[in-house]
N, CA, C, O and the ligand as a Tripos MOL2 file, in Angstrom:
@<TRIPOS>MOLECULE
protein
  281   279    71     0     0
PROTEIN
NO_CHARGES

@<TRIPOS>ATOM
      1 N          91.3120   86.4560  104.6990 N.3       1 MET1
      2 CA         90.6540   87.1750  105.7850 C.3       1 MET1
      3 C          90.1040   88.4880  105.2480 C.2       1 MET1
      4 O          90.8070   89.2250  104.5560 O.2       1 MET1
      5 N          88.8710   88.7730  105.5610 N.am      2 ALA2
      6 CA         88.2420   89.9830  105.0570 C.3       2 ALA2
      7 C          88.7810   91.2200  105.7670 C.2       2 ALA2
      8 O          89.0980   91.1850  106.9560 O.2       2 ALA2
      9 N          88.8740   92.2590  105.0510 N.am      3 ARG3
     10 CA         89.3250   93.5230  105.6200 C.3       3 ARG3
     11 C          88.2310   94.0500  106.5660 C.2       3 ARG3
     12 O          87.0520   94.0460  106.2120 O.2       3 ARG3
     13 N          88.6180   94.4950  107.7470 N.am      4 PRO4
     14 CA         87.5980   95.0110  108.6780 C.3       4 PRO4
     15 C          86.8220   96.1580  108.0500 C.2       4 PRO4
     16 O          87.4070   97.0500  107.4360 O.2       4 PRO4
     17 N          85.5160   96.1330  108.2050 N.am      5 VAL5
     18 CA         84.6740   97.1150  107.5310 C.3       5 VAL5
     19 C          85.0510   98.5350  107.9280 C.2       5 VAL5
     20 O          85.0620   99.4350  107.0880 O.2       5 VAL5
     21 N          85.3600   98.7370  109.2020 N.am      6 ARG6
     22 CA         85.6200  100.1020  109.6420 C.3       6 ARG6
     23 C          86.9790  100.5940  109.1700 C.2       6 ARG6
     24 O          87.2890  101.7780  109.3040 O.2       6 ARG6
     25 N          87.7910   99.7010  108.6200 N.am      7 PHE7
     26 CA         89.0870  100.1110  108.0940 C.3       7 PHE7
     27 C          89.1950   99.8620  106.6030 C.2       7 PHE7
     28 O          90.2960   99.7020  106.0760 O.2       7 PHE7
     29 N          88.0630   99.8280  105.9210 N.am      8 GLU8
     30 CA         88.0930   99.4800  104.5060 C.3       8 GLU8
     31 C          88.8430  100.4990  103.6630 C.2       8 GLU8
     32 O          89.2510  100.1890  102.5430 O.2       8 GLU8
     33 N          89.0310  101.7000  104.1760 N.am      9 HIS9
     34 CA         89.7550  102.7050  103.4010 C.3       9 HIS9
     35 C          91.2010  102.8740  103.8660 C.2       9 HIS9
     36 O          91.9280  103.7260  103.3570 O.2       9 HIS9
     37 N          91.6060  102.0650  104.8260 N.am     10 ASN10
     38 CA         92.9740  102.1330  105.3320 C.3      10 ASN10
     39 C          93.6870  100.8240  105.0580 C.2      10 ASN10
     40 O          93.0670   99.7600  105.0660 O.2      10 ASN10
     41 N          94.9860  100.8980  104.8170 N.am     11 ARG11
     42 CA         95.7900   99.6940  104.6550 C.3      11 ARG11
     43 C          96.5450   99.3560  105.9320 C.2      11 ARG11
     44 O          96.6790   98.1850  106.2870 O.2      11 ARG11
     45 N          97.0350  100.3710  106.6170 N.am     12 TRP12
     46 CA         97.9240  100.1540  107.7640 C.3      12 TRP12
     47 C          97.1790  100.3850  109.0650 C.2      12 TRP12
     48 O          96.5150  101.4060  109.2450 O.2      12 TRP12
     49 N          97.3010   99.3990  109.9920 N.am     13 LEU13
     50 CA         96.5950   99.4540  111.2660 C.3      13 LEU13
     51 C          97.6020   99.2120  112.3920 C.2      13 LEU13
     52 O          98.2400   98.1610  112.4520 O.2      13 LEU13
     53 N          97.7350  100.1960  113.2800 N.am     14 GLY14
     54 CA         98.7040  100.0850  114.3630 C.3      14 GLY14
     55 C          98.0740   99.5770  115.6500 C.2      14 GLY14
     56 O          96.9060   99.8420  115.9330 O.2      14 GLY14
     57 N          98.8720   98.8380  116.4290 N.am     15 ASP15
     58 CA         98.4520   98.3740  117.7520 C.3      15 ASP15
     59 C          99.2040   99.2090  118.7880 C.2      15 ASP15
     60 O         100.4230   99.1000  118.9200 O.2      15 ASP15
     61 N          98.4750  100.0280  119.5090 N.am     16 LYS16
     62 CA         99.1070  100.9460  120.4610 C.3      16 LYS16
     63 C          99.7580  100.2110  121.6240 C.2      16 LYS16
     64 O         100.6600  100.7450  122.2690 O.2      16 LYS16
     65 N          99.3090   98.9930  121.8940 N.am     17 ARG17
     66 CA         99.8470   98.2380  123.0300 C.3      17 ARG17
     67 C         101.2290   97.6800  122.7120 C.2      17 ARG17
     68 O         102.1440   97.7490  123.5330 O.2      17 ARG17
     69 N         101.3680   97.1220  121.5030 N.am     18 SER18
     70 CA        102.6310   96.4820  121.1280 C.3      18 SER18
     71 C         103.4750   97.3600  120.2080 C.2      18 SER18
     72 O         104.6350   97.0510  119.9330 O.2      18 SER18
     73 N         102.8750   98.4680  119.7300 N.am     19 MET19
     74 CA        103.5490   99.3620  118.7810 C.3      19 MET19
     75 C         103.9500   98.6030  117.5090 C.2      19 MET19
     76 O         105.0120   98.8290  116.9300 O.2      19 MET19
     77 N         103.0650   97.7030  117.1050 N.am     20 VAL20
     78 CA        103.2510   96.9720  115.8540 C.3      20 VAL20
     79 C         102.2090   97.4700  114.8590 C.2      20 VAL20
     80 O         101.0690   97.7510  115.2300 O.2      20 VAL20
     81 N         102.6050   97.5750  113.5980 N.am     21 VAL21
     82 CA        101.6690   97.9930  112.5560 C.3      21 VAL21
     83 C         101.4380   96.8310  111.5960 C.2      21 VAL21
     84 O         102.3770   96.1690  111.1530 O.2      21 VAL21
     85 N         100.1510   96.5990  111.2830 N.am     22 HIS22
     86 CA         99.7590   95.5010  110.4080 C.3      22 HIS22
     87 C          99.3640   96.0170  109.0300 C.2      22 HIS22
     88 O          98.8450   97.1220  108.8810 O.2      22 HIS22
     89 N          99.6270   95.1820  108.0300 N.am     23 ASP23
     90 CA         99.2210   95.4630  106.6490 C.3      23 ASP23
     91 C          97.9020   94.7340  106.4140 C.2      23 ASP23
     92 O          97.8810   93.5070  106.3120 O.2      23 ASP23
     93 N          96.8110   95.4740  106.3280 N.am     24 LEU24
     94 CA         95.4910   94.8370  106.2250 C.3      24 LEU24
     95 C          95.2940   94.1020  104.9080 C.2      24 LEU24
     96 O          94.3360   93.3440  104.7620 O.2      24 LEU24
     97 N          96.1860   94.3150  103.9490 N.am     25 ASP25
     98 CA         96.1140   93.5450  102.7070 C.3      25 ASP25
     99 C          96.6710   92.1410  102.8830 C.2      25 ASP25
    100 O          96.4960   91.2940  102.0070 O.2      25 ASP25
    101 N          97.3470   91.8800  104.0150 N.am     26 ALA26
    102 CA         98.0790   90.6170  104.1490 C.3      26 ALA26
    103 C          97.9470   89.9580  105.5190 C.2      26 ALA26
    104 O          98.6350   88.9750  105.7930 O.2      26 ALA26
    105 N          97.0860   90.4750  106.3760 N.am     27 THR27
    106 CA         96.9870   89.8990  107.7200 C.3      27 THR27
    107 C          96.4680   88.4650  107.6690 C.2      27 THR27
    108 O          95.6770   88.1050  106.7970 O.2      27 THR27
    109 N          96.9340   87.6460  108.6330 N.am     28 ASP28
    110 CA         96.3600   86.3190  108.8000 C.3      28 ASP28
    111 C          95.7860   86.2370  110.2180 C.2      28 ASP28
    112 O          95.8170   87.2120  110.9690 O.2      28 ASP28
    113 N          95.2630   85.0610  110.5710 N.am     29 ASP29
    114 CA         94.5990   84.9260  111.8700 C.3      29 ASP29
    115 C          95.5270   85.2590  113.0280 C.2      29 ASP29
    116 O          95.0780   85.7560  114.0610 O.2      29 ASP29
    117 N          96.8290   84.9870  112.8620 N.am     30 ALA30
    118 CA         97.7840   85.2150  113.9380 C.3      30 ALA30
    119 C          97.9350   86.6900  114.2750 C.2      30 ALA30
    120 O          98.3990   87.0290  115.3640 O.2      30 ALA30
    121 N          97.5560   87.5640  113.3660 N.am     31 CYS31
    122 CA         97.6470   88.9940  113.6300 C.3      31 CYS31
    123 C          96.5760   89.4600  114.6110 C.2      31 CYS31
    124 O          96.7130   90.5140  115.2310 O.2      31 CYS31
    125 N          95.5110   88.6750  114.7490 N.am     32 ALA32
    126 CA         94.4550   88.9800  115.7190 C.3      32 ALA32
    127 C          93.8810   90.3790  115.5230 C.2      32 ALA32
    128 O          93.6290   91.1040  116.4850 O.2      32 ALA32
    129 N          93.6820   90.7370  114.2700 N.am     33 VAL33
    130 CA         93.1460   92.0700  113.9810 C.3      33 VAL33
    131 C          91.7480   92.2730  114.5780 C.2      33 VAL33
    132 O          91.4810   93.3480  115.1140 O.2      33 VAL33
    133 N          90.8510   91.2890  114.5090 N.am     34 PRO34
    134 CA         89.5330   91.4980  115.1420 C.3      34 PRO34
    135 C          89.6540   91.7850  116.6410 C.2      34 PRO34
    136 O          88.9110   92.6050  117.1810 O.2      34 PRO34
    137 N          90.5910   91.1080  117.3070 N.am     35 GLU35
    138 CA         90.8000   91.3450  118.7390 C.3      35 GLU35
    139 C          91.3320   92.7560  118.9660 C.2      35 GLU35
    140 O          90.9420   93.4390  119.9120 O.2      35 GLU35
    141 N          92.2270   93.1770  118.0820 N.am     36 LEU36
    142 CA         92.7800   94.5280  118.1950 C.3      36 LEU36
    143 C          91.6790   95.5740  118.0310 C.2      36 LEU36
    144 O          91.6140   96.5390  118.7930 O.2      36 LEU36
    145 N          90.8240   95.3810  117.0440 N.am     37 LEU37
    146 CA         89.7410   96.3380  116.8320 C.3      37 LEU37
    147 C          88.8050   96.3590  118.0350 C.2      37 LEU37
    148 O          88.3290   97.4210  118.4360 O.2      37 LEU37
    149 N          88.5400   95.1800  118.6140 N.am     38 ALA38
    150 CA         87.6540   95.0970  119.7700 C.3      38 ALA38
    151 C          88.2550   95.8150  120.9770 C.2      38 ALA38
    152 O          87.5340   96.3730  121.8040 O.2      38 ALA38
    153 N          89.5820   95.7930  121.0630 N.am     39 SER39
    154 CA         90.2600   96.4240  122.1920 C.3      39 SER39
    155 C          90.2240   97.9440  122.0930 C.2      39 SER39
    156 O          90.3690   98.6490  123.0920 O.2      39 SER39
    157 N          90.0300   98.4370  120.8730 N.am     40 GLU40
    158 CA         90.0270   99.8700  120.5740 C.3      40 GLU40
    159 C          91.3830  100.5100  120.8600 C.2      40 GLU40
    160 O          91.4770  101.7300  120.9970 O.2      40 GLU40
    161 N          92.4240   99.7030  120.9510 N.am     41 GLN41
    162 CA         93.7800  100.2350  121.1520 C.3      41 GLN41
    163 C          94.5230  100.2690  119.8200 C.2      41 GLN41
    164 O          95.7160   99.9700  119.7540 O.2      41 GLN41
    165 N          93.8130  100.6330  118.7740 N.am     42 PHE42
    166 CA         94.4100  100.6490  117.4400 C.3      42 PHE42
    167 C          94.6120  102.0870  116.9710 C.2      42 PHE42
    168 O          94.0290  103.0240  117.5150 O.2      42 PHE42
    169 N          95.4440  102.2340  115.9570 N.am     43 ALA43
    170 CA         95.7220  103.5480  115.3910 C.3      43 ALA43
    171 C          95.7200  103.4560  113.8770 C.2      43 ALA43
    172 O          96.1310  102.4460  113.3050 O.2      43 ALA43
    173 N          95.2530  104.5200  113.2300 N.am     44 SER44
    174 CA         95.3830  104.6290  111.7840 C.3      44 SER44
    175 C          96.3560  105.7730  111.5070 C.2      44 SER44
    176 O          96.7090  106.5390  112.4030 O.2      44 SER44
    177 N          96.7730  105.8680  110.2660 N.am     45 PHE45
    178 CA         97.8490  106.8000  109.9300 C.3      45 PHE45
    179 C          97.4560  107.7020  108.7610 C.2      45 PHE45
    180 O          96.7220  107.3010  107.8580 O.2      45 PHE45
    181 N          97.9640  108.9200  108.8080 N.am     46 GLY46
    182 CA         97.7400  109.8370  107.7060 C.3      46 GLY46
    183 C          99.0400  110.5510  107.3520 C.2      46 GLY46
    184 O          99.5310  111.3410  108.1580 O.2      46 GLY46
    185 N          99.5970  110.3070  106.2110 N.am     47 PRO47
    186 CA         99.1280  109.4010  105.1580 C.3      47 PRO47
    187 C          99.1930  107.9300  105.5740 C.2      47 PRO47
    188 O          99.9650  107.5350  106.4470 O.2      47 PRO47
    189 N          98.3490  107.1390  104.9090 N.am     48 ASP48
    190 CA         98.1870  105.7270  105.2330 C.3      48 ASP48
    191 C          99.3360  104.9170  104.6210 C.2      48 ASP48
    192 O          99.1530  104.1770  103.6540 O.2      48 ASP48
    193 N         100.5310  105.0810  105.2190 N.am     49 GLN49
    194 CA        101.7420  104.4720  104.6700 C.3      49 GLN49
    195 C         102.5850  103.8890  105.7920 C.2      49 GLN49
    196 O         102.5610  104.3770  106.9220 O.2      49 GLN49
    197 N         103.3370  102.8300  105.4650 N.am     50 LEU50
    198 CA        104.2260  102.2120  106.4470 C.3      50 LEU50
    199 C         105.2490  103.2130  106.9560 C.2      50 LEU50
    200 O         105.5860  103.2110  108.1400 O.2      50 LEU50
    201 N         105.7440  104.0650  106.0730 N.am     51 ALA51
    202 CA        106.7490  105.0470  106.4870 C.3      51 ALA51
    203 C         106.1920  105.9740  107.5610 C.2      51 ALA51
    204 O         106.9000  106.3430  108.4980 O.2      51 ALA51
    205 N         104.9270  106.3490  107.4240 N.am     52 GLU52
    206 CA        104.3120  107.2190  108.4270 C.3      52 GLU52
    207 C         104.1800  106.4930  109.7600 C.2      52 GLU52
    208 O         104.4220  107.0790  110.8150 O.2      52 GLU52
    209 N         103.7980  105.2180  109.7130 N.am     53 ALA53
    210 CA        103.7010  104.4250  110.9370 C.3      53 ALA53
    211 C         105.0580  104.3530  111.6290 C.2      53 ALA53
    212 O         105.1550  104.4950  112.8480 O.2      53 ALA53
    213 N         106.0890  104.1350  110.8450 N.am     54 ARG54
    214 CA        107.4350  104.0580  111.4200 C.3      54 ARG54
    215 C         107.8440  105.3850  112.0410 C.2      54 ARG54
    216 O         108.4870  105.4140  113.0900 O.2      54 ARG54
    217 N         107.4700  106.4780  111.3950 N.am     55 ASN55
    218 CA        107.7910  107.7920  111.9430 C.3      55 ASN55
    219 C         107.1500  107.9830  113.3110 C.2      55 ASN55
    220 O         107.6450  108.7480  114.1390 O.2      55 ASN55
    221 N         106.0560  107.2910  113.5360 N.am     56 ARG56
    222 CA        105.3300  107.4210  114.8100 C.3      56 ARG56
    223 C         105.7340  106.3250  115.7920 C.2      56 ARG56
    224 O         105.1050  106.1650  116.8370 O.2      56 ARG56
    225 N         106.7740  105.5770  115.4610 N.am     57 GLY57
    226 CA        107.3410  104.6370  116.4200 C.3      57 GLY57
    227 C         106.8630  103.2080  116.3050 C.2      57 GLY57
    228 O         107.1740  102.3810  117.1620 O.2      57 GLY57
    229 N         106.1030  102.8990  115.2490 N.am     58 TYR58
    230 CA        105.5850  101.5450  115.0720 C.3      58 TYR58
    231 C         106.5710  100.6740  114.2940 C.2      58 TYR58
    232 O         107.3210  101.1460  113.4390 O.2      58 TYR58
    233 N         106.5350   99.3760  114.6280 N.am     59 HIS59
    234 CA        107.3590   98.3860  113.9420 C.3      59 HIS59
    235 C         106.4790   97.5360  113.0370 C.2      59 HIS59
    236 O         105.3500   97.2050  113.4010 O.2      59 HIS59
    237 N         106.9800   97.1870  111.8790 N.am     60 ALA60
    238 CA        106.2150   96.3780  110.9370 C.3      60 ALA60
    239 C         105.9780   94.9750  111.4960 C.2      60 ALA60
    240 O         106.9000   94.3420  112.0110 O.2      60 ALA60
    241 N         104.7370   94.4970  111.3910 N.am     61 CYS61
    242 CA        104.3970   93.1450  111.8310 C.3      61 CYS61
    243 C         105.2150   92.1190  111.0300 C.2      61 CYS61
    244 O         105.3210   92.2220  109.8080 O.2      61 CYS61
    245 N         105.7810   91.1460  111.7190 N.am     62 ARG62
    246 CA        106.6060   90.1500  111.0280 C.3      62 ARG62
    247 C         105.7870   89.2490  110.1270 C.2      62 ARG62
    248 O         106.3190   88.6820  109.1730 O.2      62 ARG62
    249 N         104.5040   89.1060  110.4110 N.am     63 ARG63
    250 CA        103.6730   88.1870  109.6310 C.3      63 ARG63
    251 C         103.1330   88.8390  108.3670 C.2      63 ARG63
    252 O         103.2840   88.3020  107.2690 O.2      63 ARG63
    253 N         102.5070   89.9940  108.5240 N.am     64 CYS64
    254 CA        101.7750   90.5570  107.3900 C.3      64 CYS64
    255 C         102.5180   91.6770  106.6760 C.2      64 CYS64
    256 O         102.2770   91.9140  105.4920 O.2      64 CYS64
    257 N         103.4050   92.3600  107.3600 N.am     65 ALA65
    258 CA        104.0340   93.5340  106.7610 C.3      65 ALA65
    259 C         105.4440   93.2340  106.2340 C.2      65 ALA65
    260 O         106.1170   94.1200  105.7080 O.2      65 ALA65
    261 N         105.8780   91.9910  106.3780 N.am     66 ARG66
    262 CA        107.2420   91.6650  106.0000 C.3      66 ARG66
    263 C         107.4920   91.8920  104.5090 C.2      66 ARG66
    264 O         108.5390   92.4100  104.1210 O.2      66 ARG66
    265 N         106.5400   91.5080  103.6920 N.am     67 ALA67
    266 CA        106.7160   91.6580  102.2560 C.3      67 ALA67
    267 C         106.8780   93.1330  101.8760 C.2      67 ALA67
    268 O         107.6270   93.4760  100.9610 O.2      67 ALA67
    269 N         106.1610   93.9890  102.5950 N.am     68 ALA68
    270 CA        106.2030   95.4030  102.2860 C.3      68 ALA68
    271 C         107.5200   96.0280  102.7000 C.2      68 ALA68
    272 O         107.8830   97.0940  102.2030 O.2      68 ALA68
    273 N         108.2320   95.3870  103.5930 N.am     69 THR69
    274 CA        109.4810   95.9570  104.0870 C.3      69 THR69
    275 C         110.7050   95.3530  103.4110 C.2      69 THR69
    276 O         111.8130   95.8670  103.5630 O.2      69 THR69
    277 N         110.5170   94.2760  102.6730 N.am     70 ALA70
    278 CA        111.6570   93.5670  102.0660 C.3      70 ALA70
    279 C         112.2750   94.4300  100.9660 C.2      70 ALA70
    280 O         113.2460   94.0180  100.3300 O.2      70 ALA70
    281 ZN        100.2250   91.4450  111.2060 Zn       71 ZN71
@<TRIPOS>BOND
     1     1     2 1
     2     2     3 1
     3     3     4 2
     4     3     5 am
     5     5     6 1
     6     6     7 1
     7     7     8 2
     8     7     9 am
     9     9    10 1
    10    10    11 1
    11    11    12 2
    12    11    13 am
    13    13    14 1
    14    14    15 1
    15    15    16 2
    16    15    17 am
    17    17    18 1
    18    18    19 1
    19    19    20 2
    20    19    21 am
    21    21    22 1
    22    22    23 1
    23    23    24 2
    24    23    25 am
    25    25    26 1
    26    26    27 1
    27    27    28 2
    28    27    29 am
    29    29    30 1
    30    30    31 1
    31    31    32 2
    32    31    33 am
    33    33    34 1
    34    34    35 1
    35    35    36 2
    36    35    37 am
    37    37    38 1
    38    38    39 1
    39    39    40 2
    40    39    41 am
    41    41    42 1
    42    42    43 1
    43    43    44 2
    44    43    45 am
    45    45    46 1
    46    46    47 1
    47    47    48 2
    48    47    49 am
    49    49    50 1
    50    50    51 1
    51    51    52 2
    52    51    53 am
    53    53    54 1
    54    54    55 1
    55    55    56 2
    56    55    57 am
    57    57    58 1
    58    58    59 1
    59    59    60 2
    60    59    61 am
    61    61    62 1
    62    62    63 1
    63    63    64 2
    64    63    65 am
    65    65    66 1
    66    66    67 1
    67    67    68 2
    68    67    69 am
    69    69    70 1
    70    70    71 1
    71    71    72 2
    72    71    73 am
    73    73    74 1
    74    74    75 1
    75    75    76 2
    76    75    77 am
    77    77    78 1
    78    78    79 1
    79    79    80 2
    80    79    81 am
    81    81    82 1
    82    82    83 1
    83    83    84 2
    84    83    85 am
    85    85    86 1
    86    86    87 1
    87    87    88 2
    88    87    89 am
    89    89    90 1
    90    90    91 1
    91    91    92 2
    92    91    93 am
    93    93    94 1
    94    94    95 1
    95    95    96 2
    96    95    97 am
    97    97    98 1
    98    98    99 1
    99    99   100 2
   100    99   101 am
   101   101   102 1
   102   102   103 1
   103   103   104 2
   104   103   105 am
   105   105   106 1
   106   106   107 1
   107   107   108 2
   108   107   109 am
   109   109   110 1
   110   110   111 1
   111   111   112 2
   112   111   113 am
   113   113   114 1
   114   114   115 1
   115   115   116 2
   116   115   117 am
   117   117   118 1
   118   118   119 1
   119   119   120 2
   120   119   121 am
   121   121   122 1
   122   122   123 1
   123   123   124 2
   124   123   125 am
   125   125   126 1
   126   126   127 1
   127   127   128 2
   128   127   129 am
   129   129   130 1
   130   130   131 1
   131   131   132 2
   132   131   133 am
   133   133   134 1
   134   134   135 1
   135   135   136 2
   136   135   137 am
   137   137   138 1
   138   138   139 1
   139   139   140 2
   140   139   141 am
   141   141   142 1
   142   142   143 1
   143   143   144 2
   144   143   145 am
   145   145   146 1
   146   146   147 1
   147   147   148 2
   148   147   149 am
   149   149   150 1
   150   150   151 1
   151   151   152 2
   152   151   153 am
   153   153   154 1
   154   154   155 1
   155   155   156 2
   156   155   157 am
   157   157   158 1
   158   158   159 1
   159   159   160 2
   160   159   161 am
   161   161   162 1
   162   162   163 1
   163   163   164 2
   164   163   165 am
   165   165   166 1
   166   166   167 1
   167   167   168 2
   168   167   169 am
   169   169   170 1
   170   170   171 1
   171   171   172 2
   172   171   173 am
   173   173   174 1
   174   174   175 1
   175   175   176 2
   176   175   177 am
   177   177   178 1
   178   178   179 1
   179   179   180 2
   180   179   181 am
   181   181   182 1
   182   182   183 1
   183   183   184 2
   184   183   185 am
   185   185   186 1
   186   186   187 1
   187   187   188 2
   188   187   189 am
   189   189   190 1
   190   190   191 1
   191   191   192 2
   192   191   193 am
   193   193   194 1
   194   194   195 1
   195   195   196 2
   196   195   197 am
   197   197   198 1
   198   198   199 1
   199   199   200 2
   200   199   201 am
   201   201   202 1
   202   202   203 1
   203   203   204 2
   204   203   205 am
   205   205   206 1
   206   206   207 1
   207   207   208 2
   208   207   209 am
   209   209   210 1
   210   210   211 1
   211   211   212 2
   212   211   213 am
   213   213   214 1
   214   214   215 1
   215   215   216 2
   216   215   217 am
   217   217   218 1
   218   218   219 1
   219   219   220 2
   220   219   221 am
   221   221   222 1
   222   222   223 1
   223   223   224 2
   224   223   225 am
   225   225   226 1
   226   226   227 1
   227   227   228 2
   228   227   229 am
   229   229   230 1
   230   230   231 1
   231   231   232 2
   232   231   233 am
   233   233   234 1
   234   234   235 1
   235   235   236 2
   236   235   237 am
   237   237   238 1
   238   238   239 1
   239   239   240 2
   240   239   241 am
   241   241   242 1
   242   242   243 1
   243   243   244 2
   244   243   245 am
   245   245   246 1
   246   246   247 1
   247   247   248 2
   248   247   249 am
   249   249   250 1
   250   250   251 1
   251   251   252 2
   252   251   253 am
   253   253   254 1
   254   254   255 1
   255   255   256 2
   256   255   257 am
   257   257   258 1
   258   258   259 1
   259   259   260 2
   260   259   261 am
   261   261   262 1
   262   262   263 1
   263   263   264 2
   264   263   265 am
   265   265   266 1
   266   266   267 1
   267   267   268 2
   268   267   269 am
   269   269   270 1
   270   270   271 1
   271   271   272 2
   272   271   273 am
   273   273   274 1
   274   274   275 1
   275   275   276 2
   276   275   277 am
   277   277   278 1
   278   278   279 1
   279   279   280 2
@<TRIPOS>SUBSTRUCTURE
     1 MET1         2 RESIDUE 1 A MET
     2 ALA2         6 RESIDUE 1 A ALA
     3 ARG3        10 RESIDUE 1 A ARG
     4 PRO4        14 RESIDUE 1 A PRO
     5 VAL5        18 RESIDUE 1 A VAL
     6 ARG6        22 RESIDUE 1 A ARG
     7 PHE7        26 RESIDUE 1 A PHE
     8 GLU8        30 RESIDUE 1 A GLU
     9 HIS9        34 RESIDUE 1 A HIS
    10 ASN10       38 RESIDUE 1 A ASN
    11 ARG11       42 RESIDUE 1 A ARG
    12 TRP12       46 RESIDUE 1 A TRP
    13 LEU13       50 RESIDUE 1 A LEU
    14 GLY14       54 RESIDUE 1 A GLY
    15 ASP15       58 RESIDUE 1 A ASP
    16 LYS16       62 RESIDUE 1 A LYS
    17 ARG17       66 RESIDUE 1 A ARG
    18 SER18       70 RESIDUE 1 A SER
    19 MET19       74 RESIDUE 1 A MET
    20 VAL20       78 RESIDUE 1 A VAL
    21 VAL21       82 RESIDUE 1 A VAL
    22 HIS22       86 RESIDUE 1 A HIS
    23 ASP23       90 RESIDUE 1 A ASP
    24 LEU24       94 RESIDUE 1 A LEU
    25 ASP25       98 RESIDUE 1 A ASP
    26 ALA26      102 RESIDUE 1 A ALA
    27 THR27      106 RESIDUE 1 A THR
    28 ASP28      110 RESIDUE 1 A ASP
    29 ASP29      114 RESIDUE 1 A ASP
    30 ALA30      118 RESIDUE 1 A ALA
    31 CYS31      122 RESIDUE 1 A CYS
    32 ALA32      126 RESIDUE 1 A ALA
    33 VAL33      130 RESIDUE 1 A VAL
    34 PRO34      134 RESIDUE 1 A PRO
    35 GLU35      138 RESIDUE 1 A GLU
    36 LEU36      142 RESIDUE 1 A LEU
    37 LEU37      146 RESIDUE 1 A LEU
    38 ALA38      150 RESIDUE 1 A ALA
    39 SER39      154 RESIDUE 1 A SER
    40 GLU40      158 RESIDUE 1 A GLU
    41 GLN41      162 RESIDUE 1 A GLN
    42 PHE42      166 RESIDUE 1 A PHE
    43 ALA43      170 RESIDUE 1 A ALA
    44 SER44      174 RESIDUE 1 A SER
    45 PHE45      178 RESIDUE 1 A PHE
    46 GLY46      182 RESIDUE 1 A GLY
    47 PRO47      186 RESIDUE 1 A PRO
    48 ASP48      190 RESIDUE 1 A ASP
    49 GLN49      194 RESIDUE 1 A GLN
    50 LEU50      198 RESIDUE 1 A LEU
    51 ALA51      202 RESIDUE 1 A ALA
    52 GLU52      206 RESIDUE 1 A GLU
    53 ALA53      210 RESIDUE 1 A ALA
    54 ARG54      214 RESIDUE 1 A ARG
    55 ASN55      218 RESIDUE 1 A ASN
    56 ARG56      222 RESIDUE 1 A ARG
    57 GLY57      226 RESIDUE 1 A GLY
    58 TYR58      230 RESIDUE 1 A TYR
    59 HIS59      234 RESIDUE 1 A HIS
    60 ALA60      238 RESIDUE 1 A ALA
    61 CYS61      242 RESIDUE 1 A CYS
    62 ARG62      246 RESIDUE 1 A ARG
    63 ARG63      250 RESIDUE 1 A ARG
    64 CYS64      254 RESIDUE 1 A CYS
    65 ALA65      258 RESIDUE 1 A ALA
    66 ARG66      262 RESIDUE 1 A ARG
    67 ALA67      266 RESIDUE 1 A ALA
    68 ALA68      270 RESIDUE 1 A ALA
    69 THR69      274 RESIDUE 1 A THR
    70 ALA70      278 RESIDUE 1 A ALA
    71 ZN71       281 GROUP 0 **** ****
């Protein structure tokens, strides 16, 4: 799956609705990243790290971010 153009400089993409954060290096269709971007209920992080997402209350996506958390 291609990385969304508007997030080409970010790895971590948060969903404000579910408070889940996705790893754009590993997302699959089930992550529904295009739908998330269309909803505009997404968040980016600075620094662009899983730890920062967690500090802001996000949980790692079980599909794409699992490897990064193992
Ligand atoms: Zn995901």
